[in-house]
PDB file of N, CA, C, O and CB in Angstrom:
ATOM      1  N   MET A   1      86.862  44.715 146.952  1.00  0.00           N
ATOM      2  CA  MET A   1      86.059  45.189 147.362  1.00  0.00           C
ATOM      3  C   MET A   1      84.860  44.193 147.729  1.00  0.00           C
ATOM      4  O   MET A   1      84.202  44.705 148.635  1.00  0.00           O
ATOM      5  CB  MET A   1      85.911  46.111 146.598  1.00  0.00           C
ATOM      6  N   ALA A   2      84.629  43.634 147.557  1.00  0.00           N
ATOM      7  CA  ALA A   2      83.466  42.474 147.837  1.00  0.00           C
ATOM      8  C   ALA A   2      84.037  41.641 148.599  1.00  0.00           C
ATOM      9  O   ALA A   2      83.314  41.363 149.555  1.00  0.00           O
ATOM     10  CB  ALA A   2      82.875  41.656 146.634  1.00  0.00           C
ATOM     11  N   THR A   3      85.068  41.087 148.604  1.00  0.00           N
ATOM     12  CA  THR A   3      85.963  40.562 149.596  1.00  0.00           C
ATOM     13  C   THR A   3      85.928  41.065 150.903  1.00  0.00           C
ATOM     14  O   THR A   3      85.527  40.440 151.885  1.00  0.00           O
ATOM     15  CB  THR A   3      87.180  40.694 149.201  1.00  0.00           C
ATOM     16  N   ARG A   4      86.434  42.409 150.887  1.00  0.00           N
ATOM     17  CA  ARG A   4      86.860  43.247 152.297  1.00  0.00           C
ATOM     18  C   ARG A   4      85.823  43.820 152.669  1.00  0.00           C
ATOM     19  O   ARG A   4      85.857  44.153 153.854  1.00  0.00           O
ATOM     20  CB  ARG A   4      87.950  44.358 152.247  1.00  0.00           C
ATOM     21  N   ALA A   5      84.636  44.142 151.962  1.00  0.00           N
ATOM     22  CA  ALA A   5      83.069  44.529 152.583  1.00  0.00           C
ATOM     23  C   ALA A   5      82.164  43.426 153.135  1.00  0.00           C
ATOM     24  O   ALA A   5      81.055  43.789 153.526  1.00  0.00           O
ATOM     25  CB  ALA A   5      82.144  45.169 151.426  1.00  0.00           C
ATOM     26  N   GLN A   6      82.471  42.166 153.218  1.00  0.00           N
ATOM     27  CA  GLN A   6      81.801  41.004 153.563  1.00  0.00           C
ATOM     28  C   GLN A   6      81.192  40.873 154.769  1.00  0.00           C
ATOM     29  O   GLN A   6      80.069  40.431 155.010  1.00  0.00           O
ATOM     30  CB  GLN A   6      82.540  40.065 153.467  1.00  0.00           C
ATOM     31  N   ARG A   7      82.533  41.550 155.964  1.00  0.00           N
ATOM     32  CA  ARG A   7      82.525  41.725 157.670  1.00  0.00           C
ATOM     33  C   ARG A   7      81.238  43.204 157.866  1.00  0.00           C
ATOM     34  O   ARG A   7      80.628  43.356 158.925  1.00  0.00           O
ATOM     35  CB  ARG A   7      84.666  42.303 158.408  1.00  0.00           C
ATOM     36  N   MET A   8      81.021  44.234 156.527  1.00  0.00           N
ATOM     37  CA  MET A   8      80.356  45.296 156.823  1.00  0.00           C
ATOM     38  C   MET A   8      79.098  45.195 156.460  1.00  0.00           C
ATOM     39  O   MET A   8      78.340  45.932 157.090  1.00  0.00           O
ATOM     40  CB  MET A   8      80.865  46.312 156.369  1.00  0.00           C
ATOM     41  N   GLY A   9      78.607  44.508 155.632  1.00  0.00           N
ATOM     42  CA  GLY A   9      77.449  44.895 155.186  1.00  0.00           C
ATOM     43  C   GLY A   9      76.785  43.334 154.502  1.00  0.00           C
ATOM     44  O   GLY A   9      77.610  42.495 154.139  1.00  0.00           O
ATOM     45  N   SER A  10      75.480  43.065 154.380  1.00  0.00           N
ATOM     46  CA  SER A  10      75.001  42.271 153.764  1.00  0.00           C
ATOM     47  C   SER A  10      75.157  41.739 152.537  1.00  0.00           C
ATOM     48  O   SER A  10      75.546  42.684 151.849  1.00  0.00           O
ATOM     49  CB  SER A  10      74.267  42.506 153.857  1.00  0.00           C
ATOM     50  N   VAL A  11      75.063  40.534 151.688  1.00  0.00           N
ATOM     51  CA  VAL A  11      75.868  40.283 150.863  1.00  0.00           C
ATOM     52  C   VAL A  11      74.451  41.545 149.575  1.00  0.00           C
ATOM     53  O   VAL A  11      74.878  42.114 148.570  1.00  0.00           O
ATOM     54  CB  VAL A  11      76.296  38.173 150.707  1.00  0.00           C
ATOM     55  N   LYS A  12      73.263  41.627 149.929  1.00  0.00           N
ATOM     56  CA  LYS A  12      72.208  42.409 149.506  1.00  0.00           C
ATOM     57  C   LYS A  12      72.637  43.297 149.218  1.00  0.00           C
ATOM     58  O   LYS A  12      72.469  43.678 148.060  1.00  0.00           O
ATOM     59  CB  LYS A  12      71.288  42.656 150.162  1.00  0.00           C
ATOM     60  N   ASP A  13      73.804  44.465 150.610  1.00  0.00           N
ATOM     61  CA  ASP A  13      74.336  45.655 150.194  1.00  0.00           C
ATOM     62  C   ASP A  13      75.549  45.730 149.634  1.00  0.00           C
ATOM     63  O   ASP A  13      75.988  46.849 149.368  1.00  0.00           O
ATOM     64  CB  ASP A  13      74.353  46.410 151.079  1.00  0.00           C
ATOM     65  N   ILE A  14      76.155  44.823 149.408  1.00  0.00           N
ATOM     66  CA  ILE A  14      77.467  44.352 148.422  1.00  0.00           C
ATOM     67  C   ILE A  14      76.799  44.283 146.876  1.00  0.00           C
ATOM     68  O   ILE A  14      77.176  44.788 145.819  1.00  0.00           O
ATOM     69  CB  ILE A  14      78.189  42.555 148.934  1.00  0.00           C
ATOM     70  N   GLN A  15      75.799  43.550 147.164  1.00  0.00           N
ATOM     71  CA  GLN A  15      75.362  43.245 145.424  1.00  0.00           C
ATOM     72  C   GLN A  15      74.651  44.622 145.027  1.00  0.00           C
ATOM     73  O   GLN A  15      74.700  44.790 143.809  1.00  0.00           O
ATOM     74  CB  GLN A  15      74.032  41.706 145.126  1.00  0.00           C
ATOM     75  N   ALA A  16      73.949  45.741 145.772  1.00  0.00           N
ATOM     76  CA  ALA A  16      73.647  47.091 145.362  1.00  0.00           C
ATOM     77  C   ALA A  16      74.410  47.778 145.006  1.00  0.00           C
ATOM     78  O   ALA A  16      74.081  48.470 144.042  1.00  0.00           O
ATOM     79  CB  ALA A  16      73.180  47.732 146.043  1.00  0.00           C
ATOM     80  N   HIS A  17      75.532  47.924 145.457  1.00  0.00           N
ATOM     81  CA  HIS A  17      76.668  48.560 145.562  1.00  0.00           C
ATOM     82  C   HIS A  17      77.571  48.356 143.759  1.00  0.00           C
ATOM     83  O   HIS A  17      77.756  49.212 142.894  1.00  0.00           O
ATOM     84  CB  HIS A  17      77.481  47.783 147.065  1.00  0.00           C
ATOM     85  N   LEU A  18      77.927  46.957 143.779  1.00  0.00           N
ATOM     86  CA  LEU A  18      78.022  46.295 142.525  1.00  0.00           C
ATOM     87  C   LEU A  18      77.162  46.103 141.106  1.00  0.00           C
ATOM     88  O   LEU A  18      77.437  45.657 139.992  1.00  0.00           O
ATOM     89  CB  LEU A  18      78.133  45.316 142.923  1.00  0.00           C
ATOM     90  N   ARG A  19      75.939  46.692 141.753  1.00  0.00           N
ATOM     91  CA  ARG A  19      74.969  46.413 140.920  1.00  0.00           C
ATOM     92  C   ARG A  19      74.626  44.978 140.394  1.00  0.00           C
ATOM     93  O   ARG A  19      73.801  44.964 139.480  1.00  0.00           O
ATOM     94  CB  ARG A  19      75.214  47.163 139.975  1.00  0.00           C
ATOM     95  N   HIS A  20      75.000  44.050 140.712  1.00  0.00           N
ATOM     96  CA  HIS A  20      74.752  42.802 140.435  1.00  0.00           C
ATOM     97  C   HIS A  20      73.118  42.901 140.603  1.00  0.00           C
ATOM     98  O   HIS A  20      72.375  43.537 141.351  1.00  0.00           O
ATOM     99  CB  HIS A  20      75.600  41.751 141.388  1.00  0.00           C
ATOM    100  N   ALA A  21      72.861  41.617 139.156  1.00  0.00           N
ATOM    101  CA  ALA A  21      71.458  41.329 139.020  1.00  0.00           C
ATOM    102  C   ALA A  21      70.830  40.629 140.506  1.00  0.00           C
ATOM    103  O   ALA A  21      69.958  40.816 141.355  1.00  0.00           O
ATOM    104  CB  ALA A  21      71.305  40.280 137.671  1.00  0.00           C
ATOM    105  N   LYS A  22      72.015  39.636 140.125  1.00  0.00           N
ATOM    106  CA  LYS A  22      71.724  38.100 141.297  1.00  0.00           C
ATOM    107  C   LYS A  22      72.776  38.169 142.263  1.00  0.00           C
ATOM    108  O   LYS A  22      73.963  38.168 141.938  1.00  0.00           O
ATOM    109  CB  LYS A  22      71.901  36.308 140.511  1.00  0.00           C
ATOM    110  N   ALA A  23      72.301  38.239 143.637  1.00  0.00           N
ATOM    111  CA  ALA A  23      73.084  38.123 144.691  1.00  0.00           C
ATOM    112  C   ALA A  23      73.908  37.098 145.138  1.00  0.00           C
ATOM    113  O   ALA A  23      74.709  37.056 146.071  1.00  0.00           O
ATOM    114  CB  ALA A  23      72.484  38.310 145.462  1.00  0.00           C
ATOM    115  N   ASP A  24      73.422  35.918 143.939  1.00  0.00           N
ATOM    116  CA  ASP A  24      74.491  34.531 144.077  1.00  0.00           C
ATOM    117  C   ASP A  24      75.697  35.246 143.364  1.00  0.00           C
ATOM    118  O   ASP A  24      76.723  35.491 143.998  1.00  0.00           O
ATOM    119  CB  ASP A  24      73.928  32.815 143.122  1.00  0.00           C
ATOM    120  N   THR A  25      75.555  35.595 141.973  1.00  0.00           N
ATOM    121  CA  THR A  25      76.840  36.707 141.910  1.00  0.00           C
ATOM    122  C   THR A  25      77.336  37.067 142.471  1.00  0.00           C
ATOM    123  O   THR A  25      78.400  36.510 142.739  1.00  0.00           O
ATOM    124  CB  THR A  25      76.923  37.582 141.621  1.00  0.00           C
ATOM    125  N   THR A  26      77.050  38.053 142.987  1.00  0.00           N
ATOM    126  CA  THR A  26      78.013  38.607 144.369  1.00  0.00           C
ATOM    127  C   THR A  26      78.854  37.841 145.172  1.00  0.00           C
ATOM    128  O   THR A  26      80.075  37.982 145.239  1.00  0.00           O
ATOM    129  CB  THR A  26      77.228  39.108 145.420  1.00  0.00           C
ATOM    130  N   ALA A  27      77.935  36.726 146.007  1.00  0.00           N
ATOM    131  CA  ALA A  27      78.458  36.218 146.894  1.00  0.00           C
ATOM    132  C   ALA A  27      79.605  34.837 145.901  1.00  0.00           C
ATOM    133  O   ALA A  27      80.828  34.828 146.044  1.00  0.00           O
ATOM    134  CB  ALA A  27      77.127  35.781 148.016  1.00  0.00           C
ATOM    135  N   ASN A  28      79.081  34.125 145.252  1.00  0.00           N
ATOM    136  CA  ASN A  28      80.394  33.299 144.686  1.00  0.00           C
ATOM    137  C   ASN A  28      81.086  33.493 143.726  1.00  0.00           C
ATOM    138  O   ASN A  28      81.859  32.631 143.309  1.00  0.00           O
ATOM    139  CB  ASN A  28      80.239  32.219 144.402  1.00  0.00           C
ATOM    140  N   GLU A  29      80.968  34.525 143.245  1.00  0.00           N
ATOM    141  CA  GLU A  29      82.027  35.046 142.292  1.00  0.00           C
ATOM    142  C   GLU A  29      83.241  36.499 142.544  1.00  0.00           C
ATOM    143  O   GLU A  29      84.356  36.765 142.094  1.00  0.00           O
ATOM    144  CB  GLU A  29      81.088  35.386 141.087  1.00  0.00           C
ATOM    145  N   TYR A  30      82.339  37.129 143.447  1.00  0.00           N
ATOM    146  CA  TYR A  30      82.742  37.883 143.755  1.00  0.00           C
ATOM    147  C   TYR A  30      83.664  38.421 145.158  1.00  0.00           C
ATOM    148  O   TYR A  30      84.712  39.065 145.199  1.00  0.00           O
ATOM    149  CB  TYR A  30      81.952  38.185 143.450  1.00  0.00           C
ATOM    150  N   MET A  31      82.775  37.849 146.301  1.00  0.00           N
ATOM    151  CA  MET A  31      83.357  37.409 148.055  1.00  0.00           C
ATOM    152  C   MET A  31      84.074  35.996 147.983  1.00  0.00           C
ATOM    153  O   MET A  31      83.621  34.857 147.872  1.00  0.00           O
ATOM    154  CB  MET A  31      81.837  37.165 149.386  1.00  0.00           C
ATOM    155  N   GLN A  32      85.472  36.538 148.097  1.00  0.00           N
ATOM    156  CA  GLN A  32      86.059  35.386 148.944  1.00  0.00           C
ATOM    157  C   GLN A  32      86.486  35.031 149.946  1.00  0.00           C
ATOM    158  O   GLN A  32      86.375  35.969 150.736  1.00  0.00           O
ATOM    159  CB  GLN A  32      86.658  35.055 148.719  1.00  0.00           C
ATOM    160  N   GLU A  33      87.169  33.746 150.657  1.00  0.00           N
ATOM    161  CA  GLU A  33      87.610  33.776 151.589  1.00  0.00           C
ATOM    162  C   GLU A  33      89.142  34.337 151.626  1.00  0.00           C
ATOM    163  O   GLU A  33      89.879  34.179 150.652  1.00  0.00           O
ATOM    164  CB  GLU A  33      87.336  32.668 151.981  1.00  0.00           C
ATOM    165  N   LEU A  34      89.567  34.989 152.786  1.00  0.00           N
ATOM    166  CA  LEU A  34      90.644  35.370 152.648  1.00  0.00           C
ATOM    167  C   LEU A  34      91.393  35.054 153.677  1.00  0.00           C
ATOM    168  O   LEU A  34      91.384  35.883 154.587  1.00  0.00           O
ATOM    169  CB  LEU A  34      90.648  36.464 152.378  1.00  0.00           C
ATOM    170  N   PRO A  35      92.381  33.618 153.899  1.00  0.00           N
ATOM    171  CA  PRO A  35      92.801  32.726 154.986  1.00  0.00           C
ATOM    172  C   PRO A  35      93.666  34.138 155.876  1.00  0.00           C
ATOM    173  O   PRO A  35      93.825  35.205 155.282  1.00  0.00           O
ATOM    174  CB  PRO A  35      93.928  31.126 154.326  1.00  0.00           C
ATOM    175  N   GLU A  36      94.018  34.002 156.904  1.00  0.00           N
ATOM    176  CA  GLU A  36      94.338  35.045 157.848  1.00  0.00           C
ATOM    177  C   GLU A  36      95.884  34.713 157.529  1.00  0.00           C
ATOM    178  O   GLU A  36      96.726  35.596 157.693  1.00  0.00           O
ATOM    179  CB  GLU A  36      93.694  34.906 159.558  1.00  0.00           C
ATOM    180  N   SER A  37      96.301  33.237 157.003  1.00  0.00           N
ATOM    181  CA  SER A  37      97.858  32.306 156.457  1.00  0.00           C
ATOM    182  C   SER A  37      98.086  34.164 155.602  1.00  0.00           C
ATOM    183  O   SER A  37      98.688  35.204 155.870  1.00  0.00           O
ATOM    184  CB  SER A  37      97.562  30.069 154.799  1.00  0.00           C
ATOM    185  N   VAL A  38      97.228  33.672 154.573  1.00  0.00           N
ATOM    186  CA  VAL A  38      97.414  34.980 153.285  1.00  0.00           C
ATOM    187  C   VAL A  38      97.845  35.963 153.929  1.00  0.00           C
ATOM    188  O   VAL A  38      99.022  36.282 153.764  1.00  0.00           O
ATOM    189  CB  VAL A  38      96.059  35.584 152.428  1.00  0.00           C
ATOM    190  N   LYS A  39      96.879  36.824 154.976  1.00  0.00           N
ATOM    191  CA  LYS A  39      96.741  38.160 155.233  1.00  0.00           C
ATOM    192  C   LYS A  39      98.250  38.470 156.179  1.00  0.00           C
ATOM    193  O   LYS A  39      98.545  39.655 156.338  1.00  0.00           O
ATOM    194  CB  LYS A  39      95.157  38.448 156.066  1.00  0.00           C
ATOM    195  N   LYS A  40      99.103  37.476 156.740  1.00  0.00           N
ATOM    196  CA  LYS A  40     100.353  37.464 157.533  1.00  0.00           C
ATOM    197  C   LYS A  40     100.917  37.627 156.365  1.00  0.00           C
ATOM    198  O   LYS A  40     101.010  38.807 156.028  1.00  0.00           O
ATOM    199  CB  LYS A  40     100.824  36.258 158.492  1.00  0.00           C
ATOM    200  N   MET A  41     101.608  36.319 155.125  1.00  0.00           N
ATOM    201  CA  MET A  41     102.293  36.240 154.503  1.00  0.00           C
ATOM    202  C   MET A  41     102.108  37.881 153.152  1.00  0.00           C
ATOM    203  O   MET A  41     103.092  38.491 152.732  1.00  0.00           O
ATOM    204  CB  MET A  41     102.126  34.702 154.235  1.00  0.00           C
ATOM    205  N   VAL A  42     101.066  38.121 152.874  1.00  0.00           N
ATOM    206  CA  VAL A  42     100.734  39.866 151.858  1.00  0.00           C
ATOM    207  C   VAL A  42     101.173  40.851 152.845  1.00  0.00           C
ATOM    208  O   VAL A  42     101.508  41.952 152.409  1.00  0.00           O
ATOM    209  CB  VAL A  42      98.721  40.395 151.383  1.00  0.00           C
ATOM    210  N   GLY A  43     101.240  40.584 154.410  1.00  0.00           N
ATOM    211  CA  GLY A  43     101.995  41.610 154.880  1.00  0.00           C
ATOM    212  C   GLY A  43     103.392  41.990 155.306  1.00  0.00           C
ATOM    213  O   GLY A  43     104.008  43.010 155.612  1.00  0.00           O
ATOM    214  N   SER A  44     103.646  40.437 155.159  1.00  0.00           N
ATOM    215  CA  SER A  44     105.355  40.476 155.570  1.00  0.00           C
ATOM    216  C   SER A  44     105.690  40.541 154.062  1.00  0.00           C
ATOM    217  O   SER A  44     106.870  40.884 154.133  1.00  0.00           O
ATOM    218  CB  SER A  44     106.195  38.881 156.563  1.00  0.00           C
ATOM    219  N   VAL A  45     105.446  40.445 152.892  1.00  0.00           N
ATOM    220  CA  VAL A  45     105.832  40.694 151.648  1.00  0.00           C
ATOM    221  C   VAL A  45     106.476  42.107 151.625  1.00  0.00           C
ATOM    222  O   VAL A  45     107.642  42.494 151.549  1.00  0.00           O
ATOM    223  CB  VAL A  45     104.682  40.535 150.729  1.00  0.00           C
ATOM    224  N   TYR A  46     104.403  43.179 151.789  1.00  0.00           N
ATOM    225  CA  TYR A  46     104.909  43.964 151.970  1.00  0.00           C
ATOM    226  C   TYR A  46     105.772  45.014 152.521  1.00  0.00           C
ATOM    227  O   TYR A  46     106.223  46.039 152.010  1.00  0.00           O
ATOM    228  CB  TYR A  46     104.587  43.914 151.860  1.00  0.00           C
ATOM    229  N   THR A  47     105.912  44.409 153.909  1.00  0.00           N
ATOM    230  CA  THR A  47     106.947  45.457 154.823  1.00  0.00           C
ATOM    231  C   THR A  47     108.559  44.672 154.220  1.00  0.00           C
ATOM    232  O   THR A  47     109.557  45.360 154.433  1.00  0.00           O
ATOM    233  CB  THR A  47     106.613  45.256 157.126  1.00  0.00           C
ATOM    234  N   MET A  48     108.738  43.594 153.658  1.00  0.00           N
ATOM    235  CA  MET A  48     109.717  43.501 152.885  1.00  0.00           C
ATOM    236  C   MET A  48     110.254  44.316 151.907  1.00  0.00           C
ATOM    237  O   MET A  48     111.446  44.562 151.718  1.00  0.00           O
ATOM    238  CB  MET A  48     109.562  42.691 152.481  1.00  0.00           C
ATOM    239  N   LEU A  49     109.043  44.821 151.141  1.00  0.00           N
ATOM    240  CA  LEU A  49     109.462  45.468 150.112  1.00  0.00           C
ATOM    241  C   LEU A  49     109.484  46.905 150.327  1.00  0.00           C
ATOM    242  O   LEU A  49     110.097  47.648 149.561  1.00  0.00           O
ATOM    243  CB  LEU A  49     108.746  45.123 149.069  1.00  0.00           C
ATOM    244  N   MET A  50     108.835  47.329 151.342  1.00  0.00           N
ATOM    245  CA  MET A  50     109.155  48.770 151.908  1.00  0.00           C
ATOM    246  C   MET A  50     110.334  48.988 152.472  1.00  0.00           C
ATOM    247  O   MET A  50     110.849  50.061 152.160  1.00  0.00           O
ATOM    248  CB  MET A  50     108.297  49.188 152.874  1.00  0.00           C
ATOM    249  N   LYS A  51     110.973  48.260 153.262  1.00  0.00           N
ATOM    250  CA  LYS A  51     111.971  48.059 153.908  1.00  0.00           C
ATOM    251  C   LYS A  51     112.888  47.775 153.461  1.00  0.00           C
ATOM    252  O   LYS A  51     113.845  48.238 154.082  1.00  0.00           O
ATOM    253  CB  LYS A  51     111.883  47.492 154.575  1.00  0.00           C
ATOM    254  N   GLY A  52     113.311  46.841 152.104  1.00  0.00           N
ATOM    255  CA  GLY A  52     114.031  46.710 151.434  1.00  0.00           C
ATOM    256  C   GLY A  52     115.095  45.197 152.277  1.00  0.00           C
ATOM    257  O   GLY A  52     114.432  44.387 152.925  1.00  0.00           O
ATOM    258  N   GLY A  53     116.263  45.029 152.204  1.00  0.00           N
ATOM    259  CA  GLY A  53     117.191  44.074 152.249  1.00  0.00           C
ATOM    260  C   GLY A  53     117.265  42.730 151.503  1.00  0.00           C
ATOM    261  O   GLY A  53     116.856  42.695 150.343  1.00  0.00           O
ATOM    262  N   GLU A  54     117.829  41.458 152.170  1.00  0.00           N
ATOM    263  CA  GLU A  54     118.663  40.642 151.338  1.00  0.00           C
ATOM    264  C   GLU A  54     117.145  40.047 150.990  1.00  0.00           C
ATOM    265  O   GLU A  54     117.396  39.934 149.791  1.00  0.00           O
ATOM    266  CB  GLU A  54     120.081  39.594 152.064  1.00  0.00           C
ATOM    267  N   SER A  55     115.813  39.593 151.084  1.00  0.00           N
ATOM    268  CA  SER A  55     115.084  38.961 150.692  1.00  0.00           C
ATOM    269  C   SER A  55     114.288  39.206 149.540  1.00  0.00           C
ATOM    270  O   SER A  55     113.598  38.454 148.851  1.00  0.00           O
ATOM    271  CB  SER A  55     114.620  38.778 151.489  1.00  0.00           C
ATOM    272  N   GLN A  56     114.649  40.982 149.457  1.00  0.00           N
ATOM    273  CA  GLN A  56     113.505  41.484 148.463  1.00  0.00           C
ATOM    274  C   GLN A  56     114.462  41.378 147.112  1.00  0.00           C
ATOM    275  O   GLN A  56     113.870  41.530 146.043  1.00  0.00           O
ATOM    276  CB  GLN A  56     112.794  43.281 148.838  1.00  0.00           C
ATOM    277  N   GLU A  57     115.808  41.145 147.070  1.00  0.00           N
ATOM    278  CA  GLU A  57     116.786  40.755 145.579  1.00  0.00           C
ATOM    279  C   GLU A  57     115.670  39.423 145.235  1.00  0.00           C
ATOM    280  O   GLU A  57     115.256  39.586 144.087  1.00  0.00           O
ATOM    281  CB  GLU A  57     119.024  40.089 145.931  1.00  0.00           C
ATOM    282  N   GLY A  58     115.043  38.130 145.892  1.00  0.00           N
ATOM    283  CA  GLY A  58     114.487  37.311 145.040  1.00  0.00           C
ATOM    284  C   GLY A  58     112.924  37.689 144.544  1.00  0.00           C
ATOM    285  O   GLY A  58     112.169  36.970 143.889  1.00  0.00           O
ATOM    286  N   LEU A  59     112.676  39.035 145.059  1.00  0.00           N
ATOM    287  CA  LEU A  59     111.754  39.758 143.726  1.00  0.00           C
ATOM    288  C   LEU A  59     111.926  40.260 143.025  1.00  0.00           C
ATOM    289  O   LEU A  59     110.922  40.692 142.459  1.00  0.00           O
ATOM    290  CB  LEU A  59     111.041  40.407 143.691  1.00  0.00           C
ATOM    291  N   LYS A  60     113.280  40.656 142.435  1.00  0.00           N
ATOM    292  CA  LYS A  60     113.378  41.732 141.358  1.00  0.00           C
ATOM    293  C   LYS A  60     112.762  41.145 140.384  1.00  0.00           C
ATOM    294  O   LYS A  60     112.338  42.117 139.759  1.00  0.00           O
ATOM    295  CB  LYS A  60     114.744  42.219 140.921  1.00  0.00           C
ATOM    296  N   ASP A  61     112.339  40.006 139.691  1.00  0.00           N
ATOM    297  CA  ASP A  61     112.079  38.976 138.461  1.00  0.00           C
ATOM    298  C   ASP A  61     110.582  39.075 138.563  1.00  0.00           C
ATOM    299  O   ASP A  61     109.849  38.527 137.739  1.00  0.00           O
ATOM    300  CB  ASP A  61     112.731  37.249 138.620  1.00  0.00           C
ATOM    301  N   LEU A  62     110.023  39.949 139.826  1.00  0.00           N
ATOM    302  CA  LEU A  62     108.260  39.246 139.637  1.00  0.00           C
ATOM    303  C   LEU A  62     108.072  40.397 139.024  1.00  0.00           C
ATOM    304  O   LEU A  62     108.667  41.451 139.248  1.00  0.00           O
ATOM    305  CB  LEU A  62     106.983  38.833 141.121  1.00  0.00           C
ATOM    306  N   PRO A  63     107.169  40.177 138.182  1.00  0.00           N
ATOM    307  CA  PRO A  63     106.090  41.667 137.379  1.00  0.00           C
ATOM    308  C   PRO A  63     105.884  42.845 138.122  1.00  0.00           C
ATOM    309  O   PRO A  63     106.161  42.435 139.249  1.00  0.00           O
ATOM    310  CB  PRO A  63     104.393  41.314 137.083  1.00  0.00           C
ATOM    311  N   GLN A  64     105.650  43.771 138.224  1.00  0.00           N
ATOM    312  CA  GLN A  64     105.453  45.206 138.842  1.00  0.00           C
ATOM    313  C   GLN A  64     103.827  45.065 139.196  1.00  0.00           C
ATOM    314  O   GLN A  64     103.383  45.489 140.262  1.00  0.00           O
ATOM    315  CB  GLN A  64     105.875  46.641 137.626  1.00  0.00           C
ATOM    316  N   LYS A  65     103.034  44.462 138.246  1.00  0.00           N
ATOM    317  CA  LYS A  65     101.795  44.229 138.790  1.00  0.00           C
ATOM    318  C   LYS A  65     101.888  42.938 139.778  1.00  0.00           C
ATOM    319  O   LYS A  65     100.699  42.655 139.628  1.00  0.00           O
ATOM    320  CB  LYS A  65     100.765  44.053 137.619  1.00  0.00           C
ATOM    321  N   ALA A  66     102.152  42.363 140.285  1.00  0.00           N
ATOM    322  CA  ALA A  66     102.460  41.257 141.254  1.00  0.00           C
ATOM    323  C   ALA A  66     102.546  42.121 142.276  1.00  0.00           C
ATOM    324  O   ALA A  66     101.693  42.299 143.146  1.00  0.00           O
ATOM    325  CB  ALA A  66     103.735  40.297 141.042  1.00  0.00           C
ATOM    326  N   VAL A  67     103.639  42.684 142.157  1.00  0.00           N
ATOM    327  CA  VAL A  67     104.311  43.523 143.464  1.00  0.00           C
ATOM    328  C   VAL A  67     103.133  44.815 144.152  1.00  0.00           C
ATOM    329  O   VAL A  67     102.810  45.185 145.281  1.00  0.00           O
ATOM    330  CB  VAL A  67     105.977  44.469 142.754  1.00  0.00           C
ATOM    331  N   LYS A  68     102.822  45.131 142.937  1.00  0.00           N
ATOM    332  CA  LYS A  68     101.405  46.452 143.227  1.00  0.00           C
ATOM    333  C   LYS A  68     100.516  45.707 143.612  1.00  0.00           C
ATOM    334  O   LYS A  68      99.867  46.356 144.432  1.00  0.00           O
ATOM    335  CB  LYS A  68     100.658  47.436 141.883  1.00  0.00           C
ATOM    336  N   SER A  69     100.037  44.570 143.488  1.00  0.00           N
ATOM    337  CA  SER A  69      99.082  43.885 144.208  1.00  0.00           C
ATOM    338  C   SER A  69      98.978  43.383 145.343  1.00  0.00           C
ATOM    339  O   SER A  69      97.948  43.175 145.984  1.00  0.00           O
ATOM    340  CB  SER A  69      98.838  43.179 143.766  1.00  0.00           C
ATOM    341  N   CYS A  70     100.625  43.063 145.768  1.00  0.00           N
ATOM    342  CA  CYS A  70     100.450  42.632 147.218  1.00  0.00           C
ATOM    343  C   CYS A  70     100.530  44.095 147.825  1.00  0.00           C
ATOM    344  O   CYS A  70      99.751  44.164 148.776  1.00  0.00           O
ATOM    345  CB  CYS A  70     101.697  41.467 147.843  1.00  0.00           C
ATOM    346  N   GLU A  71     101.045  45.015 147.658  1.00  0.00           N
ATOM    347  CA  GLU A  71     100.991  46.484 148.645  1.00  0.00           C
ATOM    348  C   GLU A  71      99.711  46.449 148.840  1.00  0.00           C
ATOM    349  O   GLU A  71      99.352  46.420 150.017  1.00  0.00           O
ATOM    350  CB  GLU A  71     101.466  48.066 148.003  1.00  0.00           C
ATOM    351  N   GLU A  72      98.910  46.443 148.027  1.00  0.00           N
ATOM    352  CA  GLU A  72      97.623  47.114 147.973  1.00  0.00           C
ATOM    353  C   GLU A  72      96.911  46.027 149.075  1.00  0.00           C
ATOM    354  O   GLU A  72      96.444  46.312 150.178  1.00  0.00           O
ATOM    355  CB  GLU A  72      96.879  47.233 146.253  1.00  0.00           C
ATOM    356  N   VAL A  73      96.957  45.100 148.625  1.00  0.00           N
ATOM    357  CA  VAL A  73      96.411  44.274 149.489  1.00  0.00           C
ATOM    358  C   VAL A  73      96.712  44.687 151.385  1.00  0.00           C
ATOM    359  O   VAL A  73      95.999  45.187 152.255  1.00  0.00           O
ATOM    360  CB  VAL A  73      97.059  42.826 148.940  1.00  0.00           C
ATOM    361  N   ALA A  74      98.315  44.095 151.353  1.00  0.00           N
ATOM    362  CA  ALA A  74      98.982  44.758 152.589  1.00  0.00           C
ATOM    363  C   ALA A  74      98.100  45.810 153.178  1.00  0.00           C
ATOM    364  O   ALA A  74      97.294  45.579 154.079  1.00  0.00           O
ATOM    365  CB  ALA A  74     100.368  45.429 152.222  1.00  0.00           C
ATOM    366  N   VAL A  75      98.258  46.776 152.721  1.00  0.00           N
ATOM    367  CA  VAL A  75      97.669  48.390 153.135  1.00  0.00           C
ATOM    368  C   VAL A  75      95.681  48.124 153.290  1.00  0.00           C
ATOM    369  O   VAL A  75      94.928  48.990 153.735  1.00  0.00           O
ATOM    370  CB  VAL A  75      98.198  49.875 151.325  1.00  0.00           C
ATOM    371  N   ASN A  76      95.361  47.131 152.936  1.00  0.00           N
ATOM    372  CA  ASN A  76      93.873  46.903 153.710  1.00  0.00           C
ATOM    373  C   ASN A  76      93.638  45.611 154.309  1.00  0.00           C
ATOM    374  O   ASN A  76      92.554  45.035 154.405  1.00  0.00           O
ATOM    375  CB  ASN A  76      92.653  47.058 152.736  1.00  0.00           C
ATOM    376  N   LEU A  77      94.629  45.270 154.653  1.00  0.00           N
ATOM    377  CA  LEU A  77      94.623  44.351 156.066  1.00  0.00           C
ATOM    378  C   LEU A  77      94.877  44.748 157.187  1.00  0.00           C
ATOM    379  O   LEU A  77      94.836  43.971 158.141  1.00  0.00           O
ATOM    380  CB  LEU A  77      95.408  43.401 156.128  1.00  0.00           C
TER     381      LEU A  77
END
């Protein structure tokens, strides 16, 4: 949530929402940079998973938690 909200409010706003005692904790530990290349990759993986196809075969051994995480990130892009 902190990573996604960093462009929607101040660090103090996010700190208050997460109930952190220090803004440094919020900024340094919870707010991470999400490079455009990562957003693109996650979106591509999500699309592949939703449409199926040959490329999906290589993902069958991934833990379901990792696949679910990719889906959640893609939805929030």
